Steps between C-alpha positions, in 0.01 A plus 500: 500500500653563841781725608841336510757634744849360465671429828876515491708236669699607800850579384807379689646747748766736373830402663712792380494871573411723205759753387268693266130560444361576153155649443338507156213744534343431159491124572400544868781263599774513761801267510744419778846422362829359626803522267259577209306178567127546563411361841129585482254704290190665649194662348462849646266795528630854452390855560155588371658711221790274405624635166808720516745590773385639833560873496304638793313415815147377437546403132443131591789395274758237583848645441733370231875466534763351727446526875589311817275306737639679803279415799199294602185533708373187675189685621391664175132581448538276193626195690880537455696732272843567350586864427616610154753786527290731279547797465863510396696821433375527139139441608529780760660737250232433239219555750670814635519644148123449470436644846345177630581236760643179348307291750648195664424194711500271198496141623472139396219386730235244573125548504318756709258324742205643304598297190677203659213282383599568136816288518656460156205675336639832628702518176188541286521878550760753611398607849805643679600866532822435307629194683550141387234268643533123555306246708586460867642150440720641223605786728611246761721332241637832370565614859720195563675508161576870441748660744514873569734668252380294201482687168156528338465592134154614396450492124211644297 
């Protein structure tokens, strides 16, 4: 018996701009939405310790809650990236009460050159430091579809 690898058909280009991004950590899925209509769903990789809300720098957790995609980096070390506005005021307060740094630089990003070869297989394990990882082709589509200022909701 051989190994069967399903190849997905190329989907039509998204013609609308997303007005919201939803992440479902437990399902490892991210959706781009416009007026509550799903424009596209992606399989994602998360931080290496994905369960629970990010509470401090270095915990390798992807935050949970409502944030904004507030700026982008076309020359990211992980291809391209969109910045998630973590930490918010509550995140800072919680970390301060524990005497730790909340961390930051949480991004939706493409693949680091060292794993670019993995393509869609990058979702077989959680490999980021708390970010949301997609393929470079997916990042190109997200880059064009998600404007700065878009709300992102990250759910457990």
